[in-house]
N, CA, C and O atoms as a Tinker XYZ file with bonds, in Angstrom:
   356  protein
     1  N    -46.762000  -16.681000  -26.622000    73     2
     2  CA   -47.473000  -15.128000  -27.795000    64     1     3
     3  C    -47.773000  -15.232000  -27.557000    63     2     4     5
     4  O    -47.583000  -16.434000  -27.370000    81     3
     5  N    -49.037000  -14.814000  -26.786000    73     3     6
     6  CA   -50.612000  -14.219000  -26.767000    64     5     7
     7  C    -50.529000  -12.611000  -26.804000    63     6     8     9
     8  O    -49.616000  -11.837000  -26.516000    81     7
     9  N    -52.225000  -12.356000  -27.410000    73     7    10
    10  CA   -52.877000  -10.726000  -27.815000    64     9    11
    11  C    -54.320000  -10.902000  -27.123000    63    10    12    13
    12  O    -55.054000  -11.867000  -27.339000    81    11
    13  N    -54.665000   -9.677000  -26.136000    73    11    14
    14  CA   -55.644000  -10.071000  -26.144000    64    13    15
    15  C    -56.219000   -8.076000  -26.002000    63    14    16    17
    16  O    -55.750000   -7.522000  -25.008000    81    15
    17  N    -57.197000   -7.108000  -26.990000    73    15    18
    18  CA   -57.622000   -6.463000  -26.517000    64    17    19
    19  C    -58.636000   -6.294000  -25.271000    63    18    20    21
    20  O    -59.807000   -6.526000  -24.972000    81    19
    21  N    -57.457000   -5.744000  -24.733000    73    19    22
    22  CA   -58.593000   -4.881000  -23.119000    64    21    23
    23  C    -59.659000   -4.187000  -23.398000    63    22    24    25
    24  O    -59.449000   -4.032000  -24.601000    81    23
    25  N    -60.996000   -3.462000  -23.128000    73    23    26
    26  CA   -61.502000   -2.135000  -23.021000    64    25    27
    27  C    -61.780000   -1.929000  -21.635000    63    26    28    29
    28  O    -62.657000   -2.613000  -21.106000    81    27
    29  N    -61.209000   -1.161000  -21.041000    73    27    30
    30  CA   -62.055000   -0.299000  -19.654000    64    29    31
    31  C    -62.818000    0.864000  -19.403000    63    30    32    33
    32  O    -62.437000    2.002000  -19.680000    81    31
    33  N    -64.053000    0.532000  -18.802000    73    31    34
    34  CA   -64.874000    1.815000  -18.827000    64    33    35
    35  C    -64.820000    1.887000  -17.546000    63    34    36    37
    36  O    -64.430000    0.976000  -16.814000    81    35
    37  N    -65.280000    3.177000  -17.128000    73    35    38
    38  CA   -65.443000    3.954000  -16.563000    64    37    39
    39  C    -64.777000    5.175000  -15.511000    63    38    40    41
    40  O    -65.825000    5.807000  -15.386000    81    39
    41  N    -64.013000    5.769000  -14.867000    73    39    42
    42  CA   -63.283000    6.969000  -14.944000    64    41    43
    43  C    -62.055000    6.632000  -14.828000    63    42    44    45
    44  O    -61.214000    6.676000  -13.930000    81    43
    45  N    -62.124000    6.067000  -16.579000    73    43    46
    46  CA   -60.458000    5.694000  -16.741000    64    45    47
    47  C    -59.992000    7.012000  -17.630000    63    46    48    49
    48  O    -58.865000    6.967000  -18.124000    81    47
    49  N    -60.314000    7.473000  -17.718000    73    47    50
    50  CA   -59.516000    9.488000  -18.921000    64    49    51
    51  C    -59.592000   10.078000  -17.835000    63    50    52    53
    52  O    -60.544000   10.073000  -17.055000    81    51
    53  N    -57.829000   11.017000  -17.663000    73    51    54
    54  CA   -57.399000   12.356000  -17.603000    64    53    55
    55  C    -57.852000   12.298000  -15.854000    63    54    56    57
    56  O    -58.196000   13.163000  -15.049000    81    55
    57  N    -57.619000   10.604000  -15.768000    73    55    58
    58  CA   -56.122000    9.785000  -14.572000    64    57    59
    59  C    -55.431000    9.289000  -15.091000    63    58    60    61
    60  O    -55.842000    8.210000  -15.520000    81    59
    61  N    -54.241000    9.575000  -15.373000    73    59    62
    62  CA   -53.635000    8.679000  -16.656000    64    61    63
    63  C    -52.901000    7.821000  -16.502000    63    62    64    65
    64  O    -51.723000    7.472000  -16.432000    81    63
    65  N    -54.517000    7.380000  -16.441000    73    63    66
    66  CA   -54.465000    5.726000  -16.824000    64    65    67
    67  C    -53.774000    5.279000  -18.045000    63    66    68    69
    68  O    -53.164000    4.211000  -17.994000    81    67
    69  N    -53.797000    6.192000  -19.508000    73    67    70
    70  CA   -52.731000    5.075000  -20.688000    64    69    71
    71  C    -51.208000    5.628000  -19.916000    63    70    72    73
    72  O    -50.476000    4.657000  -20.109000    81    71
    73  N    -50.648000    6.331000  -19.405000    73    71    74
    74  CA   -49.383000    6.334000  -18.869000    64    73    75
    75  C    -48.918000    4.910000  -18.072000    63    74    76    77
    76  O    -48.186000    3.958000  -18.345000    81    75
    77  N    -49.647000    5.260000  -17.089000    73    75    78
    78  CA   -49.777000    4.128000  -15.561000    64    77    79
    79  C    -49.272000    3.427000  -16.160000    63    78    80    81
    80  O    -48.042000    3.380000  -16.116000    81    79
    81  N    -50.461000    2.048000  -17.491000    73    79    82
    82  CA   -50.210000    1.403000  -18.155000    64    81    83
    83  C    -49.523000    1.071000  -19.024000    63    82    84    85
    84  O    -49.640000   -0.042000  -19.535000    81    83
    85  N    -48.735000    1.852000  -19.367000    73    83    86
    86  CA   -47.780000    1.584000  -20.169000    64    85    87
    87  C    -46.395000    1.629000  -19.052000    63    86    88    89
    88  O    -45.409000    0.991000  -19.419000    81    87
    89  N    -46.320000    2.305000  -17.823000    73    87    90
    90  CA   -45.638000    1.877000  -16.614000    64    89    91
    91  C    -45.417000    0.725000  -16.981000    63    90    92    93
    92  O    -44.518000    0.176000  -17.618000    81    91
    93  N    -46.697000    0.295000  -16.327000    73    91    94
    94  CA   -46.744000   -1.645000  -15.885000    64    93    95
    95  C    -46.089000   -2.004000  -17.107000    63    94    96    97
    96  O    -44.885000   -2.208000  -17.260000    81    95
    97  N    -47.206000   -2.074000  -18.155000    73    95    98
    98  CA   -46.732000   -3.392000  -19.706000    64    97    99
    99  C    -45.092000   -2.671000  -19.372000    63    98   100   101
   100  O    -44.368000   -3.652000  -19.208000    81    99
   101  N    -44.228000   -1.375000  -19.209000    73    99   102
   102  CA   -42.889000   -1.759000  -20.227000    64   101   103
   103  C    -41.172000   -2.737000  -18.344000    63   102   104   105
   104  O    -39.984000   -3.058000  -18.299000    81   103
   105  N    -42.942000   -2.673000  -16.944000    73   103   106
   106  CA   -41.663000   -3.583000  -15.999000    64   105   107
   107  C    -42.536000   -4.606000  -16.461000    63   106   108   109
   108  O    -42.057000   -5.532000  -15.806000    81   107
   109  N    -43.556000   -5.173000  -17.171000    73   107   110
   110  CA   -43.891000   -6.222000  -17.612000    64   109   111
   111  C    -43.015000   -7.315000  -18.714000    63   110   112   113
   112  O    -42.941000   -8.536000  -18.849000    81   111
   113  N    -42.303000   -5.867000  -19.523000    73   111   114
   114  CA   -42.005000   -6.934000  -20.762000    64   113   115
   115  C    -43.199000   -7.380000  -21.361000    63   114   116   117
   116  O    -43.021000   -8.493000  -21.856000    81   115
   117  N    -44.531000   -6.890000  -21.539000    73   115   118
   118  CA   -46.073000   -6.907000  -22.109000    64   117   119
   119  C    -45.405000   -5.710000  -23.428000    63   118   120   121
   120  O    -45.105000   -4.568000  -23.080000    81   119
   121  N    -45.270000   -6.082000  -24.647000    73   119   122
   122  CA   -45.684000   -4.489000  -26.264000    64   121   123
   123  C    -47.389000   -4.699000  -26.536000    63   122   124   125
   124  O    -48.149000   -5.665000  -26.606000    81   123
   125  N    -47.524000   -3.039000  -26.657000    73   123   126
   126  CA   -48.763000   -3.075000  -27.428000    64   125   127
   127  C    -48.586000   -1.724000  -27.352000    63   126   128   129
   128  O    -47.628000   -0.958000  -27.247000    81   127
   129  N    -50.040000   -1.623000  -27.451000    73   127   130
   130  CA   -50.799000   -0.070000  -26.992000    64   129   131
   131  C    -51.521000    0.230000  -26.541000    63   130   132   133
   132  O    -52.513000   -0.483000  -26.696000    81   131
   133  N    -51.715000    1.528000  -25.579000    73   131   134
   134  CA   -53.142000    1.769000  -25.438000    64   133   135
   135  C    -54.157000    3.398000  -25.859000    63   134   136   137
   136  O    -53.620000    4.469000  -25.575000    81   135
   137  N    -54.785000    3.401000  -26.152000    73   135   138
   138  CA   -55.261000    4.781000  -25.957000    64   137   139
   139  C    -56.847000    4.922000  -24.982000    63   138   140   141
   140  O    -57.626000    4.215000  -24.343000    81   139
   141  N    -56.551000    6.967000  -25.594000    73   139   142
   142  CA   -58.492000    6.436000  -25.548000    64   141   143
   143  C    -59.125000    6.551000  -27.184000    63   142   144   145
   144  O    -58.717000    6.825000  -28.313000    81   143
   145  N    -60.848000    6.003000  -26.242000    73   143   146
   146  CA   -61.654000    6.636000  -27.409000    64   145   147
   147  C    -62.626000    7.207000  -26.436000    63   146   148   149
   148  O    -62.852000    7.186000  -25.226000    81   147
   149  N    -63.392000    8.054000  -28.224000    73   147   150
   150  CA   -65.031000    8.724000  -27.897000    64   149   151
   151  C    -65.343000    9.262000  -26.704000    63   150   152   153
   152  O    -65.396000   10.388000  -26.208000    81   151
   153  N    -65.735000    6.980000  -26.039000    73   151   154
   154  CA   -66.714000    7.273000  -25.458000    64   153   155
   155  C    -66.663000    7.351000  -24.162000    63   154   156   157
   156  O    -67.473000    6.999000  -23.305000    81   155
   157  N    -65.447000    7.936000  -24.079000    73   155   158
   158  CA   -64.669000    7.779000  -22.608000    64   157   159
   159  C    -64.362000    6.564000  -22.337000    63   158   160   161
   160  O    -64.767000    6.392000  -21.188000    81   159
   161  N    -63.791000    5.424000  -22.787000    73   159   162
   162  CA   -63.181000    4.471000  -22.193000    64   161   163
   163  C    -61.753000    4.326000  -22.757000    63   162   164   165
   164  O    -61.413000    5.076000  -23.672000    81   163
   165  N    -61.027000    3.545000  -22.341000    73   163   166
   166  CA   -59.681000    3.391000  -22.264000    64   165   167
   167  C    -59.375000    1.350000  -23.393000    63   166   168   169
   168  O    -59.528000    0.167000  -23.090000    81   167
   169  N    -58.979000    2.009000  -24.463000    73   167   170
   170  CA   -58.748000    0.560000  -25.375000    64   169   171
   171  C    -57.225000   -0.075000  -25.196000    63   170   172   173
   172  O    -56.271000    0.699000  -25.288000    81   171
   173  N    -57.036000   -1.247000  -24.984000    73   171   174
   174  CA   -55.626000   -1.402000  -25.073000    64   173   175
   175  C    -55.456000   -2.611000  -25.928000    63   174   176   177
   176  O    -56.415000   -3.283000  -26.306000    81   175
   177  N    -54.210000   -2.874000  -26.227000    73   175   178
   178  CA   -53.824000   -3.865000  -27.792000    64   177   179
   179  C    -52.138000   -4.592000  -26.102000    63   178   180   181
   180  O    -51.162000   -4.177000  -25.478000    81   179
   181  N    -52.947000   -5.731000  -26.285000    73   179   182
   182  CA   -51.267000   -6.218000  -24.981000    64   181   183
   183  C    -50.550000   -7.437000  -25.718000    63   182   184   185
   184  O    -51.366000   -8.342000  -25.891000    81   183
   185  N    -49.354000   -7.731000  -26.180000    73   183   186
   186  CA   -48.990000   -8.901000  -26.325000    64   185   187
   187  C    -47.801000   -9.392000  -25.332000    63   186   188   189
   188  O    -47.225000   -8.644000  -24.542000    81   187
   189  N    -47.545000  -10.711000  -25.499000    73   187   190
   190  CA   -45.962000  -10.961000  -24.893000    64   189   191
   191  C    -46.791000  -12.803000  -24.038000    63   190   192   193
   192  O    -47.587000  -13.646000  -24.452000    81   191
   193  N    -45.986000  -12.611000  -22.736000    73   191   194
   194  CA   -46.587000  -13.984000  -22.747000    64   193   195
   195  C    -47.104000  -14.709000  -21.812000    63   194   196   197
   196  O    -46.563000  -14.867000  -20.717000    81   195
   197  N    -48.000000  -15.127000  -22.088000    73   195   198
   198  CA   -49.541000  -15.362000  -20.900000    64   197   199
   199  C    -49.489000  -14.653000  -19.105000    63   198   200   201
   200  O    -50.168000  -14.080000  -18.253000    81   199
   201  N    -48.226000  -15.188000  -19.378000    73   199   202
   202  CA   -47.923000  -14.359000  -16.893000    64   201   203
   203  C    -48.642000  -13.482000  -17.706000    63   202   204   205
   204  O    -49.837000  -13.284000  -17.924000    81   203
   205  N    -47.529000  -12.985000  -18.118000    73   203   206
   206  CA   -47.626000  -11.373000  -18.336000    64   205   207
   207  C    -48.035000  -10.874000  -18.752000    63   206   208   209
   208  O    -47.960000   -9.702000  -18.384000    81   207
   209  N    -48.976000  -11.213000  -20.049000    73   207   210
   210  CA   -50.160000  -10.562000  -20.084000    64   209   211
   211  C    -51.298000  -10.432000  -19.506000    63   210   212   213
   212  O    -52.093000   -9.492000  -19.535000    81   211
   213  N    -51.344000  -11.605000  -18.881000    73   211   214
   214  CA   -52.249000  -11.800000  -17.768000    64   213   215
   215  C    -52.164000  -10.642000  -15.962000    63   214   216   217
   216  O    -53.040000   -9.857000  -15.599000    81   215
   217  N    -51.107000  -10.894000  -15.364000    73   215   218
   218  CA   -50.536000   -9.424000  -14.756000    64   217   219
   219  C    -50.950000   -8.671000  -14.557000    63   218   220   221
   220  O    -51.616000   -8.333000  -13.579000    81   219
   221  N    -50.418000   -7.745000  -16.243000    73   219   222
   222  CA   -50.878000   -6.774000  -16.104000    64   221   223
   223  C    -52.523000   -6.318000  -16.710000    63   222   224   225
   224  O    -52.936000   -5.166000  -16.577000    81   223
   225  N    -53.133000   -7.132000  -17.206000    73   223   226
   226  CA   -54.719000   -7.326000  -17.553000    64   225   227
   227  C    -55.087000   -7.534000  -16.149000    63   226   228   229
   228  O    -56.310000   -7.402000  -16.207000    81   227
   229  N    -54.689000   -7.871000  -14.449000    73   227   230
   230  CA   -55.076000   -7.856000  -13.659000    64   229   231
   231  C    -54.979000   -6.301000  -12.642000    63   230   232   233
   232  O    -55.818000   -5.721000  -11.953000    81   231
   233  N    -53.531000   -6.019000  -12.964000    73   231   234
   234  CA   -52.801000   -4.626000  -12.245000    64   233   235
   235  C    -54.223000   -3.701000  -13.332000    63   234   236   237
   236  O    -54.251000   -2.474000  -13.236000    81   235
   237  N    -55.140000   -4.315000  -14.150000    73   235   238
   238  CA   -55.835000   -2.946000  -14.949000    64   237   239
   239  C    -56.942000   -2.238000  -14.774000    63   238   240   241
   240  O    -57.321000   -1.112000  -15.098000    81   239
   241  N    -57.715000   -3.840000  -13.742000    73   239   242
   242  CA   -58.411000   -4.189000  -13.285000    64   241   243
   243  C    -59.192000   -3.023000  -12.139000    63   242   244   245
   244  O    -60.379000   -2.785000  -11.917000    81   243
   245  N    -57.651000   -2.340000  -11.445000    73   243   246
   246  CA   -57.962000   -1.425000  -10.101000    64   245   247
   247  C    -57.232000   -0.185000  -10.668000    63   246   248   249
   248  O    -57.538000    0.878000  -10.130000    81   247
   249  N    -56.291000   -0.139000  -11.694000    73   247   250
   250  CA   -55.537000    0.925000  -12.194000    64   249   251
   251  C    -54.975000    1.474000  -11.584000    63   250   252   253
   252  O    -54.555000    0.927000  -10.565000    81   251
   253  N    -54.635000    2.886000  -11.849000    73   251   254
   254  CA   -53.491000    5.077000  -10.946000    64   253   255
   255  C    -54.684000    4.900000  -10.253000    63   254   256   257
   256  O    -55.828000    4.521000  -10.500000    81   255
   257  N    -53.716000    5.502000   -8.831000    73   255   258
   258  CA   -54.954000    5.635000   -8.040000    64   257   259
   259  C    -56.468000    6.809000   -8.025000    63   258   260   261
   260  O    -57.535000    6.499000   -7.495000    81   259
   261  N    -56.347000    7.416000   -8.347000    73   259   262
   262  CA   -57.508000    8.659000   -9.463000    64   261   263
   263  C    -58.566000    7.549000  -10.476000    63   262   264   265
   264  O    -59.698000    7.766000  -10.908000    81   263
   265  N    -57.834000    6.529000  -10.605000    73   263   266
   266  CA   -59.152000    5.755000  -11.566000    64   265   267
   267  C    -59.757000    4.967000  -10.881000    63   266   268   269
   268  O    -59.234000    4.329000   -9.968000    81   267
   269  N    -61.498000    4.855000  -11.371000    73   267   270
   270  CA   -62.055000    4.092000  -10.749000    64   269   271
   271  C    -62.984000    2.660000  -11.490000    63   270   272   273
   272  O    -64.108000    2.196000  -11.296000    81   271
   273  N    -61.905000    2.329000  -12.343000    73   271   274
   274  CA   -62.374000    1.075000  -13.037000    64   273   275
   275  C    -64.264000    0.337000  -13.048000    63   274   276   277
   276  O    -64.434000   -0.247000  -11.978000    81   275
   277  N    -65.279000    0.282000  -13.759000    73   275   278
   278  CA   -66.394000    0.203000  -13.569000    64   277   279
   279  C    -66.985000   -1.387000  -14.238000    63   278   280   281
   280  O    -67.788000   -2.237000  -13.853000    81   279
   281  N    -66.018000   -1.200000  -15.531000    73   279   282
   282  CA   -65.614000   -2.555000  -16.545000    64   281   283
   283  C    -64.753000   -2.648000  -16.926000    63   282   284   285
   284  O    -63.890000   -1.782000  -17.064000    81   283
   285  N    -64.718000   -4.362000  -17.377000    73   283   286
   286  CA   -63.139000   -4.580000  -17.229000    64   285   287
   287  C    -63.112000   -5.671000  -19.173000    63   286   288   289
   288  O    -62.668000   -6.817000  -19.105000    81   287
   289  N    -63.404000   -5.356000  -20.050000    73   287   290
   290  CA   -63.010000   -6.894000  -21.322000    64   289   291
   291  C    -62.869000   -7.419000  -21.624000    63   290   292   293
   292  O    -62.888000   -6.964000  -22.767000    81   291
   293  N    -62.620000   -8.471000  -21.744000    73   291   294
   294  CA   -60.911000   -8.637000  -22.322000    64   293   295
   295  C    -61.036000   -9.487000  -23.594000    63   294   296   297
   296  O    -61.217000  -10.693000  -23.422000    81   295
   297  N    -60.956000   -8.974000  -24.962000    73   295   298
   298  CA   -60.615000  -10.345000  -25.581000    64   297   299
   299  C    -59.856000  -10.864000  -26.512000    63   298   300   301
   300  O    -59.248000   -9.928000  -27.031000    81   299
   301  N    -59.430000  -12.325000  -27.231000    73   299   302
   302  CA   -58.394000  -12.200000  -27.466000    64   301   303
   303  C    -57.496000  -11.723000  -29.076000    63   302   304   305
   304  O    -58.444000  -11.381000  -29.782000    81   303
   305  N    -56.539000  -11.594000  -29.715000    73   303   306
   306  CA   -57.046000  -11.128000  -30.906000    64   305   307
   307  C    -55.123000  -11.617000  -31.092000    63   306   308   309
   308  O    -54.266000  -12.143000  -30.381000    81   307
   309  N    -55.211000  -11.084000  -32.398000    73   307   310
   310  CA   -54.077000  -11.201000  -33.065000    64   309   311
   311  C    -52.805000  -10.809000  -32.811000    63   310   312   313
   312  O    -52.459000   -9.936000  -32.015000    81   311
   313  N    -52.057000  -11.537000  -33.571000    73   311   314
   314  CA   -50.621000  -10.970000  -32.186000    64   313   315
   315  C    -50.908000   -9.552000  -33.690000    63   314   316   317
   316  O    -51.860000   -9.567000  -34.470000    81   315
   317  N    -49.614000   -8.366000  -33.672000    73   315   318
   318  CA   -49.202000   -7.110000  -34.651000    64   317   319
   319  C    -47.706000   -7.509000  -34.719000    63   318   320   321
   320  O    -46.917000   -7.081000  -35.562000    81   319
   321  N    -47.324000   -8.660000  -33.408000    73   319   322
   322  CA   -45.579000   -7.810000  -33.995000    64   321   323
   323  C    -44.851000   -6.314000  -33.468000    63   322   324   325
   324  O    -44.316000   -5.338000  -33.994000    81   323
   325  N    -45.155000   -6.743000  -32.249000    73   323   326
   326  CA   -44.605000   -5.160000  -31.566000    64   325   327
   327  C    -43.126000   -5.532000  -30.659000    63   326   328   329
   328  O    -42.511000   -6.226000  -29.850000    81   327
   329  N    -43.174000   -4.807000  -31.260000    73   327   330
   330  CA   -41.293000   -4.244000  -30.196000    64   329   331
   331  C    -41.267000   -3.650000  -28.540000    63   330   332   333
   332  O    -40.696000   -3.849000  -27.468000    81   331
   333  N    -42.622000   -2.532000  -29.357000    73   331   334
   334  CA   -43.069000   -2.086000  -28.143000    64   333   335
   335  C    -43.616000   -1.363000  -27.086000    63   334   336   337
   336  O    -44.055000   -0.384000  -27.689000    81   335
   337  N    -43.735000   -1.287000  -26.563000    73   335   338
   338  CA   -45.434000   -0.862000  -25.690000    64   337   339
   339  C    -46.269000    0.848000  -25.784000    63   338   340   341
   340  O    -46.183000    1.673000  -24.875000    81   339
   341  N    -46.830000    1.010000  -26.732000    73   339   342
   342  CA   -47.127000    2.796000  -26.607000    64   341   343
   343  C    -48.248000    3.438000  -26.038000    63   342   344   345
   344  O    -49.241000    2.757000  -25.784000    81   343
   345  N    -48.231000    5.317000  -25.670000    73   343   346
   346  CA   -49.758000    5.788000  -26.033000    64   345   347
   347  C    -49.743000    5.888000  -27.229000    63   346   348   349
   348  O    -48.867000    6.090000  -28.069000    81   347
   349  N    -51.077000    5.687000  -27.243000    73   347   350
   350  CA   -51.695000    6.306000  -29.055000    64   349   351
   351  C    -52.500000    6.921000  -28.145000    63   350   352   353
   352  O    -52.947000    6.669000  -27.026000    81   351
   353  N    -52.607000    8.594000  -29.669000    73   351   354
   354  CA   -54.322000    9.253000  -29.631000    64   353   355
   355  C    -55.626000    9.124000  -30.317000    63   354   356
   356  O    -56.587000    9.799000  -29.948000    81   355
């Protein structure tokens, strides 16, 4: 089990990035959350087996069709023992 914090900048708000990330996470059995930040970025907390988390991070580099990811930063995080993936406000 690994946990990663992800910060995504670019055209990532108003393009269904959070909902799309939630769908991708559920398909990969990754738990955590995703939320919009006041600065226009999107932040996510991902937990799961390392391969699934890394696969989701790879998908987030591209994002949904209308998104334009300028930068994606990943850092290690502490696990929160989450049981699902949710979109936070």
